[in-house]
C-alpha positions in Angstrom: 80.7 280.0 -69.4 78.4 277.2 -68.5 75.2 277.8 -66.4 76.8 275.9 -63.6 79.8 278.3 -63.3 77.6 281.4 -63.3 79.0 283.5 -60.4 75.6 283.9 -58.7 75.1 280.1 -58.8 78.6 279.4 -57.5 78.2 281.9 -54.7 74.8 280.5 -53.6 76.3 277.0 -53.7 79.1 278.1 -51.4 76.4 279.4 -49.0 74.6 276.1 -49.1 77.9 274.3 -48.4 78.5 276.6 -45.4 75.0 275.9 -44.1 75.6 272.1 -44.6 78.7 272.4 -42.5 76.8 274.2 -39.8 74.0 271.6 -39.9 76.5 268.7 -39.6 78.2 270.4 -36.7 74.9 271.1 -34.9 73.9 267.4 -35.4 77.2 266.3 -33.9 76.6 268.5 -30.9 73.0 267.2 -30.6 74.2 263.5 -30.7 76.8 264.2 -28.0 74.2 265.9 -25.7 71.6 263.2 -26.4 74.0 260.4 -25.5 75.0 262.2 -22.3 71.3 262.5 -21.3 70.8 258.8 -22.1 73.7 257.9 -19.9 72.5 260.1 -17.1 68.9 258.8 -17.3 70.2 255.2 -17.2 72.6 255.9 -14.3 69.6 256.8 -12.1 67.6 253.8 -13.1 65.6 255.3 -16.0 65.2 254.1 -19.5 67.6 255.1 -22.3 64.8 256.7 -24.3 62.0 259.1 -23.3 59.1 258.4 -25.7 57.0 261.4 -24.7 59.9 263.7 -25.2 60.6 262.2 -28.6 57.0 262.6 -29.6 57.2 266.3 -28.7 60.3 266.7 -30.9 58.7 265.0 -33.8 55.6 267.3 -33.5 57.8 270.4 -33.4 59.5 269.4 -36.6 56.2 268.5 -38.2 54.6 271.8 -37.2 57.5 273.7 -38.8 58.3 271.5 -41.8 55.2 269.4 -42.5 55.3 265.7 -43.3 59.0 265.9 -44.4 59.7 267.4 -41.0 58.3 264.3 -39.4 60.7 262.2 -41.4 63.6 264.4 -40.7 62.8 264.3 -36.9 62.9 260.5 -37.2 66.3 260.5 -38.8 67.6 263.0 -36.2 66.3 261.0 -33.3 67.7 257.8 -34.8 71.1 259.4 -35.3 71.0 260.7 -31.7 70.0 257.4 -30.2 72.8 255.5 -31.9 74.3 252.5 -30.1 75.8 253.5 -26.8 79.5 254.1 -27.0 79.8 254.2 -30.8 81.3 257.3 -32.3 79.0 257.2 -35.4 
């Protein structure tokens, strides 16, 4: 048996795979909600983005995850902004 097929490694990788699926699903939900908010904001004459709100989000990620959290928040916000009307 190789190290890679050790039952405890296989089981933990399955847990990681399940978590990855949850993360992806949550990101998809976040993108949908974010785009809805963008459309609502624009429909009442506001801008598509709220810079102060985004800064608070970045800070929350940084507080919990450090510098890498800042980078992750940037990626999440970029994904959430997307181009209006695009599916991905």
